[in-house]
Backbone as JSON, one array per atom type, in Angstrom:
{
  "sequence": "MSLEVGSPMIISNDKFRSVEHRVVAQSSRPRVSIACFPNNLASTRMFGLIKELLSDDSPALYRETLVKDYVEHYYSIGLGPKKAINDFRL",
  "N": [[125.25, 118.56, 117.76], [127.74, 120.89, 118.62], [130.96, 122.34, 119.5], [131.15, 125.07, 119.18], [130.1, 127.01, 120.79], [131.6, 127.67, 123.11], [134.4, 127.29, 122.82], [136.07, 129.22, 121.28], [136.06, 131.33, 123.06], [137.45, 130.4, 125.31], [140.01, 129.89, 124.22], [140.73, 132.45, 123.3], [140.6, 134.03, 125.55], [138.21, 135.38, 126.1], [138.32, 137.36, 124.14], [137.33, 136.85, 121.66], [134.04, 136.3, 121.18], [131.51, 133.8, 121.32], [128.63, 132.71, 119.5], [125.37, 131.28, 119.0], [125.25, 129.46, 116.03], [123.99, 130.78, 113.21], [123.02, 131.29, 109.91], [122.33, 133.4, 107.19], [122.77, 133.21, 104.07], [124.02, 135.18, 101.41], [123.87, 135.07, 98.02], [125.22, 136.81, 96.36], [127.4, 137.78, 97.66], [130.59, 136.96, 99.1], [131.19, 134.55, 101.7], [132.75, 133.98, 104.76], [133.8, 131.63, 107.11], [134.97, 130.58, 110.26], [135.71, 127.84, 112.11], [135.88, 126.05, 115.2], [136.3, 123.01, 116.43], [136.99, 121.06, 118.77], [137.09, 117.69, 119.22], [138.12, 115.16, 119.66], [138.11, 112.46, 121.53], [140.15, 110.81, 122.3], [142.33, 112.34, 122.47], [145.26, 113.78, 123.97], [145.82, 116.35, 124.19], [146.14, 119.66, 125.5], [143.68, 122.08, 126.18], [143.25, 125.37, 125.95], [144.0, 128.8, 126.8], [145.6, 131.02, 124.46], [148.83, 131.66, 125.04], [150.22, 134.06, 124.48], [148.31, 136.01, 124.73], [148.07, 136.63, 127.36], [148.57, 138.93, 130.06], [149.52, 141.35, 132.58], [147.34, 143.02, 132.7], [145.47, 141.46, 131.55], [144.62, 138.78, 132.76], [144.43, 135.13, 132.82], [141.21, 133.82, 132.15], [140.03, 131.39, 132.08], [140.51, 127.98, 133.02], [143.03, 125.65, 131.96], [142.39, 122.6, 130.25], [142.11, 119.12, 129.43], [141.37, 118.33, 126.05], [139.72, 116.13, 125.75], [138.44, 116.02, 128.29], [137.01, 118.44, 128.29], [135.27, 118.06, 126.11], [133.83, 115.76, 126.95], [132.58, 116.81, 129.25], [131.06, 118.87, 128.09], [129.2, 117.41, 126.51], [128.0, 115.96, 128.56], [126.39, 117.71, 130.05], [124.32, 118.32, 128.42], [121.63, 119.76, 126.39], [120.35, 122.93, 127.21], [119.91, 125.56, 129.65], [122.33, 125.8, 131.05], [125.74, 126.45, 130.52], [128.61, 124.81, 129.35], [131.08, 126.07, 129.33], [131.13, 127.76, 131.54], [131.87, 126.22, 133.7], [134.58, 126.03, 133.48], [135.65, 128.41, 133.99], [137.83, 130.6, 135.74]],
  "CA": [[125.77, 119.45, 118.78], [129.15, 121.17, 118.4], [131.56, 123.11, 120.58], [131.39, 126.45, 118.8], [129.54, 127.92, 121.78], [132.54, 128.13, 124.12], [135.83, 127.11, 122.6], [136.82, 130.43, 120.94], [136.16, 132.18, 124.24], [138.53, 129.87, 126.14], [141.27, 130.06, 123.5], [141.04, 133.87, 123.14], [140.42, 134.73, 126.83], [137.02, 136.22, 125.89], [138.52, 138.4, 123.12], [136.38, 136.47, 120.62], [132.85, 135.73, 121.8], [130.8, 132.84, 120.48], [127.17, 132.8, 119.45], [124.74, 130.18, 118.28], [125.56, 129.65, 114.62], [122.86, 130.93, 112.31], [123.5, 131.97, 108.71], [121.48, 133.7, 106.04], [123.79, 133.46, 103.04], [123.63, 135.97, 100.24], [124.62, 134.49, 96.9], [125.99, 137.82, 95.66], [128.54, 138.17, 98.47], [131.3, 135.82, 99.68], [131.0, 134.32, 103.13], [133.89, 133.31, 105.38], [133.47, 131.08, 108.41], [136.07, 129.89, 110.92], [135.12, 127.0, 113.15], [136.8, 125.34, 116.09], [135.55, 121.89, 116.96], [137.8, 120.0, 119.4], [136.17, 116.6, 119.53], [138.8, 113.87, 119.69], [138.11, 111.99, 122.91], [141.39, 110.1, 122.59], [143.4, 113.33, 122.49], [145.9, 114.16, 125.23], [146.14, 117.77, 124.02], [145.55, 120.62, 126.41], [142.77, 123.03, 125.55], [143.29, 126.55, 126.79], [144.3, 130.13, 126.3], [146.81, 131.32, 123.72], [149.67, 132.28, 126.07], [150.6, 135.42, 124.09], [147.23, 136.93, 125.08], [148.13, 136.92, 128.79], [149.36, 140.07, 130.54], [149.06, 141.79, 133.9], [146.02, 143.61, 132.52], [144.58, 140.46, 130.97], [144.94, 137.45, 133.3], [143.62, 134.02, 132.31], [139.83, 133.76, 132.64], [139.6, 129.99, 132.07], [141.57, 127.01, 133.31], [143.32, 124.69, 130.9], [141.83, 121.27, 130.46], [142.3, 118.25, 128.28], [140.28, 118.37, 125.06], [138.84, 115.01, 126.11], [137.62, 116.38, 129.45], [136.07, 119.49, 127.9], [134.24, 117.45, 125.25], [132.98, 114.9, 127.79], [131.75, 117.68, 130.09], [130.12, 119.55, 127.2], [128.11, 116.5, 126.17], [127.34, 115.46, 129.76], [125.38, 118.63, 130.58], [123.18, 118.32, 127.49], [121.06, 121.03, 125.96], [119.65, 123.61, 128.28], [120.43, 126.9, 129.95], [123.68, 125.76, 131.6], [126.8, 126.42, 129.52], [129.79, 124.07, 129.78], [132.22, 126.97, 129.51], [131.1, 128.36, 132.87], [132.55, 125.33, 134.66], [136.01, 126.13, 133.26], [136.03, 129.78, 134.33], [138.59, 130.72, 136.99]],
  "C": [[127.25, 119.65, 118.51], [129.66, 122.09, 119.5], [131.76, 124.58, 120.25], [130.91, 127.44, 119.85], [130.58, 128.43, 122.76], [134.0, 128.12, 123.75], [136.58, 128.36, 122.17], [137.0, 131.36, 122.15], [137.3, 131.71, 125.14], [139.88, 130.15, 125.49], [141.69, 131.53, 123.46], [140.9, 134.67, 124.43], [139.3, 135.77, 126.73], [137.22, 137.36, 124.89], [137.59, 138.13, 121.93], [135.22, 135.76, 121.29], [132.16, 134.8, 120.8], [129.3, 133.07, 120.56], [126.64, 131.53, 118.82], [124.9, 130.47, 116.79], [124.29, 129.64, 113.78], [123.34, 131.74, 111.1], [122.37, 132.2, 107.74], [122.47, 134.12, 104.96], [123.21, 134.26, 101.91], [124.5, 135.51, 99.07], [125.5, 135.53, 96.2], [127.25, 138.24, 96.43], [129.25, 136.94, 99.02], [131.08, 135.73, 101.19], [132.21, 133.55, 103.65], [133.47, 132.86, 106.77], [134.71, 130.4, 108.97], [135.48, 129.13, 112.09], [136.21, 126.31, 113.96], [136.01, 124.24, 116.77], [136.48, 120.84, 117.57], [136.88, 118.85, 119.8], [136.81, 115.22, 119.57], [138.92, 113.39, 121.13], [139.36, 111.21, 123.28], [142.57, 111.08, 122.73], [143.95, 113.57, 123.89], [146.34, 115.62, 125.16], [145.44, 118.6, 125.08], [144.74, 121.63, 125.6], [142.77, 124.25, 126.46], [143.72, 127.79, 126.03], [145.59, 130.18, 125.49], [147.67, 132.17, 124.65], [150.05, 133.73, 125.75], [149.51, 136.45, 124.42], [147.21, 137.29, 126.56], [148.98, 138.15, 129.07], [148.87, 140.4, 131.94], [147.65, 142.35, 133.83], [144.99, 142.61, 131.99], [144.95, 139.07, 131.47], [144.02, 136.38, 132.7], [142.24, 134.01, 132.96], [139.33, 132.33, 132.76], [140.78, 129.1, 132.4], [141.79, 126.12, 132.1], [142.71, 123.35, 131.26], [142.2, 120.4, 129.26], [141.12, 118.4, 127.34], [139.25, 117.31, 125.42], [137.9, 115.39, 127.26], [136.6, 117.46, 129.12], [134.92, 118.9, 127.08], [133.29, 116.59, 126.07], [132.05, 115.75, 128.67], [130.67, 118.37, 129.26], [128.92, 118.65, 126.88], [127.35, 116.0, 127.4], [126.25, 116.39, 130.28], [124.18, 118.75, 129.66], [122.73, 119.71, 127.09], [120.31, 121.66, 127.11], [120.34, 124.93, 128.59], [121.87, 126.9, 130.47], [124.7, 125.64, 130.48], [128.03, 125.73, 130.09], [130.96, 125.0, 130.09], [132.27, 127.57, 130.91], [131.84, 127.52, 133.9], [134.07, 125.35, 134.49], [136.54, 127.53, 133.56], [136.76, 129.81, 135.66], [137.9, 131.68, 137.95]]
}
């Protein structure tokens, strides 16, 4: 289990949407992937929106949280229809 499902959405204020990661690689073409996996439970870093993306027309959609708290919550809800990111939405 990884955090790719919600973390880009929180960081980008929904400018970059996440999907379940599925790949069908073609050997004749290059493939580029960018992943974001905050998973250090000892971290005291805040996890939240890139401040430069805020404006009057684009207010914050998610609250900041400690990486540790996001990771713990993500794993606590388990697999299923509920998404951890929804609990961080303002």
